[in-house]
C-alpha positions, 0 to 999 in steps of 0.5 A: 844299434849297439855299442861295439865290444872294443870301444873303451866305454870310459873314453866314450862316456867322456866324449859324450859328456863333452857334447860330441854327438856321435859319442852321445848316440853310441853311449846312449844306446849302450845305456839303453841296452839290456839290463842296464836300461832299468838303472840308466835308461833315462840317461841313455834317452837324454844322450840320444836326444842330445845327439839328435839335437845336434843334427845327428841323423840316426839319433833322430830316427831312434827319437822317432822310435821314442815318439812312436812307443811313448818312451819318457813322453806321451805316445804320438804317431804324428811326432814319430813321422815328423822326426822320421822325416827330419832324420831322412832329410839329414841323410839317415838311410835307415829313416829313409828306408822306414818312410818308403816302407810305411809309405807303401801301405800309408799311400796305397800300393804302387804310389811310392817313388824311390826319389821322394821328397821326404816332407811331401811323402810324410805329409801324404802318409795316413796314420789311419791306413798304417794302423788299420787291420784287414778284415778277419776270417774265423777259422775256429771258435773253440779255440778261437783262431782268426786269420787276416789276409794281407795284414802287412805289405811286402815292403814291411815283410822284407824290411823285418826279414832284413832287420832280423837276418844277421841277428839270428840265434838258436831259439829257446824255450822256458823250462817249466821246472825252473823258469829258465831259458834252455835249448831243447829238442822240441825246438831247433829253429832260430830267432831274434827278440827285438829289444828297445835298441833293436826296434824301429818305427816300422816294427812299432807300427806292426805292433800297433796294428796287431793291437788294433786287430786283436783289441789288446793294447801294446803295453801287454805285448812281449818283445816281438820275436822273428823266427826263422826256419831252415829246411828240417827245422821245427817247433814240435807240438806245444802250448804258448800259455804258461802252466799255472801248476808248474813251479818254474812259471810262478814268478813269470805269472806273478810279474807278467801275467798269463800269455793269453794270445799269440799272433803269427805274421808270415813274412815270406811264402817262397818255401814248401811245407812249414805249415802251422798245425793245431793237431787237437782241432784239425787245422793246418794253416800256411799264410802267404807273405803278409798274412797273419794268424791270431789264436787265443791261448785261453778260453773265454774264462781265462783258463789255459786251453789245452786245444790250443796246442800247435806246432810249426812244421819244418820246411821241406824246401826253402826258408820260413820267416815269421813274426811271433808276437805274444800277449800277456793279460796285463803289463809288468808290475811297473815300467821305467821310462826305458820300457824295462821292468823294475822287478 
């Protein structure tokens, strides 16, 4: 959902202003992407809504995401599913795929047909089932490490992998001296961070399910990342919390707060090796596809916990795919309607 680099933006803007739905949709997404969202996000939302109002199916699917997140409106799962249904009925294959993916959990395993009536399918999806996390298994109390078997369905896992597959770039780390993103030998895997224009209702459902499991609200979540590890790639032992004594992290901590928790959702199982290892407490964990792992990065007093040192070990065969969801201790100072920080 991004604007092609060879599109003449001025011409696109004129076409959007003339009410052409395809141009409204494309230009609206361009205004919602990256740093432009802070200043032009509301205009971008209006354009996507305008395209949706003229029957543009993929714009309807994006408006379903707006409802799910609560972008420039109160958040509503019923409205999100209603708009996803309308987009599916209008022929959006993206919306159709999302409904079928959500229905695997919302209706129960094995109950979804590929030739579904979209209205009937939407009516049968239980929002409670979509958001309810599975039972937890305590692996460690100090530090707090909890596993969730069957957190996501196979359809949800496959949807996320497909969505991330062609967007991967080499993963970065925050440099403690400056706070800048950089490449370092400690981490050589690939990743994609899902900003608003890459999100959809399926991903937002997974974030809401994580919120239910952790009892931590979605507004304090960082953008969701999907990580990919090819054979031999790894993330060597590290901490996810930000060291309060590092000068480069001072602005990050002031603006966004401490990174208090991490959730890993394992998206596939057809690889060898690749365990998540906590060397200071002797825990090695390898989830099946759909399993999740939660760990607190701070102790019960809110201080960074050195026992949370962990590593993503390299696969020796196959490819490893996971979601990594970092959670802060508060939301940014203020957010505009597009979800971008004003700081």
